[in-house]
Backbone as a printed PyTorch tensor [residue, N CA C, xyz], in Angstrom:
tensor([[[  91.7800,  206.9630, -178.4150],
         [  90.8190,  206.7780, -177.2480],
         [  90.7390,  204.6430, -177.6470]],

        [[  91.3170,  204.0170, -177.3010],
         [  91.2320,  202.5200, -177.7920],
         [  90.3640,  201.4210, -176.9240]],

        [[  90.1320,  201.7200, -175.8710],
         [  89.2010,  200.8890, -174.8100],
         [  87.6030,  201.7870, -175.2810]],

        [[  86.6500,  200.8460, -174.7810],
         [  85.2080,  201.1220, -174.7600],
         [  85.1570,  201.1140, -173.2090]],

        [[  84.0770,  201.8530, -172.9050],
         [  82.9810,  201.0010, -171.7370],
         [  82.6700,  199.6430, -171.5910]],

        [[  82.6380,  198.8970, -170.4810],
         [  82.2610,  197.6620, -170.2420],
         [  80.6930,  197.6590, -170.6000]],

        [[  79.7590,  196.5330, -171.5560],
         [  78.8740,  197.1350, -171.9600],
         [  78.0840,  197.2780, -170.8100]],

        [[  78.4480,  196.1870, -169.2620],
         [  77.6400,  195.8780, -168.2740],
         [  77.2630,  196.9030, -167.7090]],

        [[  76.0630,  197.5950, -166.7960],
         [  75.9870,  198.7000, -166.1640],
         [  76.6170,  198.5050, -165.1900]],

        [[  76.7980,  200.1210, -164.8220],
         [  77.5770,  200.2220, -163.2660],
         [  76.8160,  200.0380, -162.3000]],

        [[  77.0410,  199.4620, -161.0650],
         [  76.4950,  199.3120, -160.0250],
         [  75.9880,  200.8960, -159.2220]],

        [[  75.0440,  200.9490, -158.9630],
         [  74.7270,  201.8440, -157.8530],
         [  75.4310,  202.2160, -157.0240]],

        [[  75.8700,  203.7810, -156.6420],
         [  76.7040,  203.7270, -154.8280],
         [  75.6380,  203.0800, -154.0560]],

        [[  76.4930,  202.6250, -152.9740],
         [  75.5690,  202.3400, -151.5570],
         [  74.8380,  203.4930, -150.9420]],

        [[  73.4480,  203.2730, -150.3430],
         [  72.4390,  203.9410, -149.5990],
         [  73.0680,  204.3050, -148.0440]],

        [[  72.7730,  205.1150, -147.7580],
         [  73.2700,  204.8990, -146.4450],
         [  72.7830,  204.2280, -145.5190]],

        [[  72.0370,  203.5210, -145.6100],
         [  71.6490,  202.4260, -144.8870],
         [  72.4780,  201.3700, -145.2200]],

        [[  73.3350,  201.1630, -146.2430],
         [  73.7910,  200.1070, -146.8250],
         [  75.1700,  200.1530, -145.9830]],

        [[  75.6630,  201.3400, -146.2790],
         [  77.3020,  201.7400, -145.5530],
         [  77.0450,  201.7540, -144.2900]],

        [[  75.8190,  202.0580, -143.6150],
         [  75.7250,  201.5560, -142.2060],
         [  75.9770,  199.9880, -141.6840]],

        [[  75.2480,  199.2630, -142.7520],
         [  75.1190,  198.0560, -141.8320],
         [  76.3180,  197.4070, -142.6520]],

        [[  77.3720,  197.9490, -143.5840],
         [  78.4940,  197.5000, -143.7990],
         [  79.4300,  197.8290, -142.7840]],

        [[  79.6130,  199.2230, -141.8120],
         [  80.3880,  199.3760, -140.5720],
         [  80.2370,  198.3340, -139.7030]],

        [[  78.3640,  198.1230, -139.4000],
         [  78.0620,  197.6350, -138.1460],
         [  79.1270,  195.6780, -138.9160]],

        [[  78.7570,  195.2220, -139.9040],
         [  79.7370,  193.9700, -139.9850],
         [  81.3580,  193.9100, -140.0000]],

        [[  81.7850,  195.3460, -140.0900],
         [  83.0190,  195.1830, -139.9770],
         [  83.2580,  195.0720, -138.1260]],

        [[  82.6190,  195.9490, -137.4910],
         [  82.3880,  195.9490, -135.9990],
         [  82.5280,  194.6000, -135.8130]],

        [[  81.2600,  194.0860, -135.8590],
         [  81.2740,  192.4160, -135.6380],
         [  82.6140,  191.5720, -136.1450]],

        [[  83.2370,  191.7120, -136.9910],
         [  84.0300,  190.7460, -137.6700],
         [  85.2510,  191.1990, -136.8070]],

        [[  85.9560,  192.2980, -136.4080],
         [  86.5480,  192.8710, -135.4720],
         [  86.2260,  191.8850, -134.1860]],

        [[  84.9230,  192.0680, -133.7820],
         [  84.8110,  190.9720, -132.2520],
         [  85.0820,  189.2220, -132.7520]],

        [[  84.6320,  189.0880, -133.2600],
         [  84.8990,  187.4610, -133.7400],
         [  86.2450,  186.9100, -133.9800]],

        [[  86.9040,  187.7190, -134.9480],
         [  88.0760,  187.6050, -135.3020],
         [  89.3010,  188.0590, -134.9210]],

        [[  90.2150,  187.6420, -133.9080],
         [  90.9260,  188.0620, -132.9470],
         [  92.2160,  188.3240, -133.7290]],

        [[  92.3670,  187.6410, -134.4600],
         [  93.5080,  187.9850, -135.6250],
         [  93.6740,  189.3070, -135.8940]],

        [[  95.1120,  189.8720, -136.5850],
         [  95.3750,  191.3660, -137.2810],
         [  94.2110,  191.3100, -138.4020]],

        [[  93.9790,  190.1460, -139.0680],
         [  93.0070,  190.6410, -139.9000],
         [  91.5160,  191.1030, -139.1070]],

        [[  91.0070,  190.6770, -138.2990],
         [  89.4890,  191.5310, -137.2080],
         [  89.9820,  192.5170, -136.9280]],

        [[  91.7790,  192.8750, -136.4670],
         [  91.6660,  194.4490, -135.6380],
         [  91.7240,  195.4990, -136.9470]],

        [[  92.0660,  195.0010, -138.2890],
         [  92.3100,  195.4260, -139.7000],
         [  90.6390,  196.4030, -140.3340]],

        [[  90.0330,  195.3980, -140.0000],
         [  88.3040,  195.4370, -139.8410],
         [  87.9720,  196.2740, -139.0910]],

        [[  88.2600,  196.2860, -137.6750],
         [  87.8000,  197.3290, -136.6840],
         [  88.0610,  198.5110, -137.3200]],

        [[  89.4350,  198.7500, -137.7410],
         [  90.1550,  200.1790, -138.2110],
         [  89.1980,  200.5060, -139.2940]],

        [[  89.0750,  199.5400, -140.2340],
         [  88.4810,  200.1520, -141.6360],
         [  86.7470,  200.5280, -140.9050]],

        [[  86.1640,  199.8230, -139.9140],
         [  84.9920,  200.3340, -139.9460],
         [  84.9260,  201.6260, -139.2690]],

        [[  85.5830,  202.1910, -138.5070],
         [  86.0250,  203.0930, -137.7670],
         [  86.0770,  204.5020, -138.5910]],

        [[  87.0580,  204.2990, -139.7610],
         [  87.4780,  204.9980, -140.8060],
         [  86.4400,  205.4420, -141.3850]],

        [[  85.8110,  204.6560, -141.7650],
         [  84.1680,  204.5850, -142.5170],
         [  83.2260,  205.1570, -141.9650]],

        [[  83.3590,  205.0210, -140.4570],
         [  81.8400,  205.6220, -139.7270],
         [  82.2870,  206.8260, -139.3380]],

        [[  83.4180,  207.5070, -139.6280],
         [  84.0790,  208.7970, -139.4390],
         [  83.6310,  209.8550, -140.7600]],

        [[  82.9210,  208.6890, -141.4380],
         [  82.6430,  209.9190, -143.1080],
         [  81.1160,  209.6290, -143.3610]],

        [[  80.4780,  208.9710, -142.2120],
         [  78.9460,  208.9080, -142.5670],
         [  78.4820,  210.2430, -142.0790]],

        [[  77.1530,  210.2370, -141.8600],
         [  76.2990,  211.4450, -141.5720],
         [  75.9300,  210.7390, -140.3130]],

        [[  75.9290,  211.8310, -139.0570],
         [  75.0190,  211.1220, -137.8110],
         [  73.9580,  210.8310, -138.3070]],

        [[  73.1480,  211.7230, -139.0460],
         [  71.8010,  211.2140, -138.6730],
         [  71.4990,  210.4870, -140.5580]]])
């Protein structure tokens, strides 16, 4: 092995609350941006929301 891990600590995974906030922001972006980019944000939000627990 020639490379080593970076010296900076790795960031923790998102909490459930942070993930839900991210999904809400993606849905908001979908409403505000009527371009294909906004539609893509909504699609990503939908896909992520399906992966989150209901409660």
